[in-house]
N, C-alpha and C positions, 0 to 999 in steps of 0.2 A: 628380488624386487624391493625397492625402497618403500618406506611408509608413505612418503609424499606421492609416489606413483599410484598408491591405492585410492587417492582422491579421485582418480579417473576410472577406477574399476578396471585397471589394466592388469589382467592376469592371462596366463596361457589358455585358460578355458574361455574367457570372455574379454577379448581385447577391444579397446576403443578404436573406432574407425576414423580415419582422416580422409574425408571425401570432398570432391569438388564437382560443382555443376553450375549451370548458368544462374541457378537460384541462390547459390552461396556455398559455403563450406560448413559442414557439420562438425562441431567439436564434441568432446565427450559429454559436456553438459547439455547438449542439444541445441545450443544457440546457433543462429545462422548469421554469417557475416556477408555483406555484399561482395561480389566477386566480379572483376572485369574479365570479359571474354572476347578475345580478338576473333577467334575462329572456333567453331564447335569442337569440343574435345571429347564429348561423352555421348555421341549418337552413333548408331550403326553406320550411317552414311559417312561419318567422319573417318571411318577406318580405311576408306579408299584414298586418303590424302595424307601427306606429311606437311612439314612446315614450308616446303618449297611453293606451296599454294600462294603465299604472300608475294612471290615473285612472278607468278603466272596464274591469276585467278581463274583462267579458262582451262587449266591443265586437265587432261583426261584422268579420271579416277582409276585406281587399281584396286578393285574390290576383291577381298578374299572370298573363298568358297566355304571356309570353315573357320569358326572363331571359338576359342576356348576362353572361359571366364573362371579361372581357378580361384578357390577360396582357401586352399591349404597347400602345403608343400606336397602332400600326397596327390593332389589334383594336378600339380605341375608335372610331377614324375609320371603320372598316368598319361598326360598329354604327350610327353616326350616319347614314351614307349609306343603309343599308338601311331604317332606320325612316323616314327622310325620303322614300325612294322609295315606301313604302307609306302615307305620310300619317299615321304614328303619332307619338304623344308619347313621348319617351324620358325616364324618370325616372332620376336618379342616386342610388344608395344606398350608404352605407358600412355603419354599424351600426344605422341607423334611430333615432337619438336625437332626431329632430324629433317634435313633437306637433302639427304644423300642416299635415298632409297633403302634405308636400313630397316624401316618399320612397315613397309607396304609390300604386298605379295599378290600380284594379279592372279586370281583363281587358286591361291594357295591357302595356307593355314596360318592363323594369327593367334598367339597367346596374349590376351589383353589383360593387363594387371589391374584393371579398374576396381574389381571387387577384392583384390588381394592387397588391402591398404591399411592394415591395422597398425596402431602404435602398440607394440608388444610390452615394452617395459621402459621405465625411467629409473635410472639408478644415480641418485645425486651423490652418493658416497664415492662412486667410481667416475662420476661426471660423464655418463654415457646415456644414450637413448637407443633402443632397439626397435626397428620398424620393418614392416613388410615392404617389398619392392615397389608396390603401387601407391604407397603413401605419398601425398603431396607435401613436399618439403616446406612450403609456405605455411600450410596448416600445422605441421609438426612444430615449426618455429613459433607460431602463435601460441600453441599450447605450452611450449617450454617457457615462453615469456611470462605466463601466469605464475610460474615457479621462480622467476628471476634468472632464467637461463636462456640460451639460444644456440643456434648452430653457428660455428665460426665462419663457415663458407656457405652462402645461400645464393642461388641463382636469381636472376632478375625477372624471370617469368613465373607467375603465380601457379602454373599448372605443371611445373617440373616435378617428376617423381624421383624417389630415392634411387630406384634401380636404374632409371634412365640417365640420371646425372652421373651415377657411378660408372656407367657403361662407356662414357666418353671422356670423363676427367673432371669437369666441373670447375668453373672459375667465378670469382666475384671481385668487387673492388677491395676486398680485404686479403686477396690472395698473395699480395706482395709480403704479407706478414704471416698469414695462416696457412699458406699452401693451397693446393687445389682441393676440391671436395674429396677426391680419392685419398689424399694424404690424411684425411680425418676419418676414414673408415677403418675401424679397429678389428672388425671380424665380419664374416659373411657366412651364411648357409647357402650352398649352391647345389643345384640339380644338374649333374653332368649329362651329356648327350647319350649316355648309356642308361639314364634313369636313376643312377645312384645319387644319394644325398651325402654331402660332406660339409664339415664346418672348418673354416680356415681362420686363424687368428694371427694378428701381426706379430705377436710375441713368439710364435712357434712356426709359422708358415709364411714368413714375410715375402719370400720370393714368389711363391705360388699365388699368394694373395695379390701381389702387384701385377701378376700376369692376368688374373681374372678381372681386376679393375681396369677400366679403359679398354676392355676387350670386345666391346660391342656384341656380346653374346656368343662369340666364337667358341669359347671354352666351356659354355654351360649357361644356365639361367640363374642369375642372382635372385634368391628367394627372400632372405632377410639380411639386414645390415645393422651392425652395432656401430654407432657414430659417437665421436667425441663431441661434448657440449661444453660451453663456457658460461660463467656467470656474467650476465650483461643485461642492461636495461635498454633494449632497442627502441622502445616506444616513446620515451620521454627525455632521455639524456641527449642533449644537443652538443654537436661538435662544430667547429668553425672551419669553413672552407677557405684555405689559403689559395685563392684563385689567381691564375696568371693568364693573360690574354695576349696573343701575338698574331700578326699577319704574315710572319716570316716562317717558312717551313723549317729552316735550319734551327732557328731559335725554339720552335715548337719541339723538335726532336731532342734538343739539348735539355729543355726544361722537363719534358716528360721522362727522359732518362734519369734525371736527377731525382725526381719524385719516386720512381720505381726502385732505384738503388739506395734510397735514403734509409739510414739506420736510426733516424731520430723518432719523433713521436707521431709520425703520420699513421693514422689508423685505417684510413681508406684512401684510395687513389684511383683516378681515372683521367683520361685525356681524350680529346677528339679534335681531329683536323677535318674541316668541312669545305667543300668547293661546290658551287652551283652558279648557274647563270641567272642574273637578275637584270632585266631591261637590256638584254644583249651583252652584258658585261659579266666576265667571270669574277666572282667574289670569293675570296679565301678568308678563312677564319680558323684560328687555333685556340683552344682553351684547355688548360691543365688545372686539375683540382687536386689538392692535398688536404685531407680533413684531419684536424688536430684537436686534442682536448681543449676545452675552454671552460671558464668559470660559469656556472649555471646561474641564470637569472630569468625572471618572469618576462622581461623585455625580449630576450633572445628566443625564448620558447614561443612568444607571440609572433615574432617575425617569421620563425620557421613555419608555424601553422598557417599563417596568412599566405606566405609565398607558395608553399606546396599545396595548400587548399585551392588556390587559384589555378595552379598548373593542372591539378587533378580534375578540377571542374571543367576546364577547357577541353581536356582529353576526353572526358565523358561526353561532353556535348558534341565532339567531332563526329562520333559514330551515329548520332541521332539527328543531326541537322541535314538539310538538303545538301547535295554534293558540293556545291560552290561554297556555302557557308561552313560546311564541315571541313573543307580543305583550309579555310582561313583559320578556324578554331585550332586545327591540328598544327598549322604553321606557327601560330602564336604560342601554343604549348610547347612546340618543338624548340622555340627560342630559349626555353628554360633548360634545354639540353646543352645549348651552346653557352648560356649564361646562367649556370645553376645558382640557386640562392646561397647567400653568405653563410646561413646556419641550416643545419640538417640533423635529423636523427638517423641512426643506423638503418632503421626500417625504410626510410625514404631514400637513402643512398642505395641500398640493395635493390629496391624495386623501381629505380629511377626510369629505366628504359621502358618498362611496360606501362607504368602509370602516368608517363608524360607524353609518350608518342603512341598513336593508334596506327598500327601497320596496315590496317585495312582501309585507311583513308588516304587519298592522294596517290602518288606514284607507287606502283609495286616495287618491292625491294628484293635484292639478292645478297647473300652473305657468302664470303669466302674467308675463313679464319685460319690464321697461322699461329703456331707456338714457337716463338723465335728466341734464340739465345741473345742476351743483351750485347754480346760481342759483335753481332752482325745486325742488330736492330736497325740502326740508321740506314745501312745499305739496303736491307730488305724493304724497309718502309718506302724508300725512294723508288725501288724497282716496282713494287706493287702499285704505287701511285702512277708511275709511268705507264704500266700496262693498262690500268683503268683509263688514263687520259687518252691513250691511243685508241681504245675501243670507243670512247665517247666521240673523239674527233673524226675517226675514219668511218665508223658505222652509224653514228647518231643513235646509239642504243642506250645511252645513259643520260639521265637528267641531273644527277648529283653524284658526287664522290665523297665519301667520308671514310676516315680511318680512325677506329676507336681502339684505345690502348689501355690495358690494365696490367700491372706487374704480377709476376709469379715467382715465388720462392718455394719450389716444389721438389722434395726428395724423390717423388715418384717419377718426375720428368727429367731431373738433372742427372748428368753422369757422375758428378760429385757434389758435395754439400755446398761448395762455394759458387757453383754455377747458377746464374739467375736467368729467367726467361720473361717474356711478356706474351700476352694474348693480343695479337694484332689482327683486328677484325676489319676486313674490307667490306663496307656497307654501301651498296650501290642502288640508287634510284634508277629504274629501268623503264624503257619504252617497250611494252610487251611485243608489239608487232615487229620491232627491229631487233629485239633480244631473242633471237630464235634459239631453239634447243641446241642447234649446232654451235652457236656462239656461246651459250651457257657452258657447254662442254669444253670448247676451245679455251675459254677464259680459265676454266678450272685447271686444264692441263698447263697453261702458262704460269698460273699461281703455284702449282705443284713444282714445276721446273725451277722457279725462282727460289722456293723453299729448299729444294735439294742443293742448289748452288750455295745457299747461305747457311746450310746446316740446321735448318728449321724443320719442324714437324707441321703437319696440318691438324687442326681440330676437326676430327673425322665426322662430326655431325653435320658440318657444312659441306657444300658440293666439292667433290674431288674427282680426279680421273677414275675411270672404272678399270683401268689396266692393273692387274694384280701385281706386276713387277714394280710399277710406280707406287702403288698403295703400300707395298711392303717397305719402301724407303721413307715414306712420309708419315707412317703410322707410329706414334710414340709407344704403343703397346708392343710393337715388334722388338723393342730393346729387351723387354722382360721375357718375351718368348725365346729370343736368342740365348739369353742367360740360362733359361731352363734347359734348353737343348745342349748347351755347352757343358753344364754340370752333369747332365745325364750321360753324355759321351765320355766324360772324364771318369765317371764312376759306373762301370759296366754292371755293377750289382744294383744300381738304383732302378726302381720301378718307374715306368712312365706314369704320368698323372692319369687318373681314371677318366677324366673328361677331356683329354687332349684330342 
């Protein structure tokens, strides 16, 4: 452990906790920071839901019959052995940000990592931080910021846990440079489904570590993670948004591709194509943002604070005002998503989605995410757009269609180091009574089929088909599982993994 880490009292015996609640996040020093909460993440009743509730607020909850609240690796192992003894399926849950039935179990058993959330160690010499799986990454990043460091890849939701993000992959606007979150995981401690505890490190167990990461708990329960950190000032350093606006889809695809594949000084990148009906007319709008270094000045910092302060204030008001006024406030703040400010800090870029748009105000939303190779990006973009347009026009179940894009340069995802991908998120405003559960599933199957045709994967936390054969073809983790089995068959003396 580094000397600087001792400032937080982080030791194996007494680790500082990174907690989240509607009242705020507790840091090691005991200070509380305001926290925005879209949906309850920390109540017993919240355990019956996952993130799909933002698409169907009236969805029937799936309450577990048994909940484990581990505080140590030994507690996790004991829960695994007990549920195995009784023949029960054990679901692992952090904050419930999946919308693919990964963290709910009607009448079943849930291992909830809410109390298993310690920051174990900060090692500045090795540029690493070690955390327990339930630690909120936003809180970890805040604490690292006090030391002049940060996480290279941080999700845009404040309640994402380290274990949850690692279990699906993890992307951010910096992923075209820094990779996915899983690419920045250097080691894990994992409890296998036999109750055994193992440590895997990238230097010695790279293949097995890659199989665990993005595995959605299939191969065991991630208990602790050692993460790469970088020296950065996310709070005050301003970058410039090289913003491009277009109303033509072909030009949008071309410009967003150029930003993703850029090898110049683009530090953060994202793009959004948006379509909605206004006064009976379909309005289209495309915006591509590429954030680059800029000379620091008081004027730029002031512009950044005023712009984002206004957007955040509108977003906060949206959930507190009466329904009609709340929708207006949310619409105005949402315009900042289409026309992001010219100057921004890393912190505001990373948290843009959550701090600018309140998903609980206005139309419910559904998400279908693809991880697409750039070689087929344009074709898949157009096909996903066509699928959504058809559902809107034929069934009247969609009020808006958006496609949000960030680039990925990920060794974990790619077949070789030259291959680049993007996270292509289909973000749909829905009419709940028209967007029936059958249509939700049918749309997922069509998105899956399009991804298979274009050699893309699905980001498995968003809704997919439940067909095991289809899921095996769209799950990026399956690539690492196949390599494990291939090597095992080539070497008869090799022992199968203990948690396979």
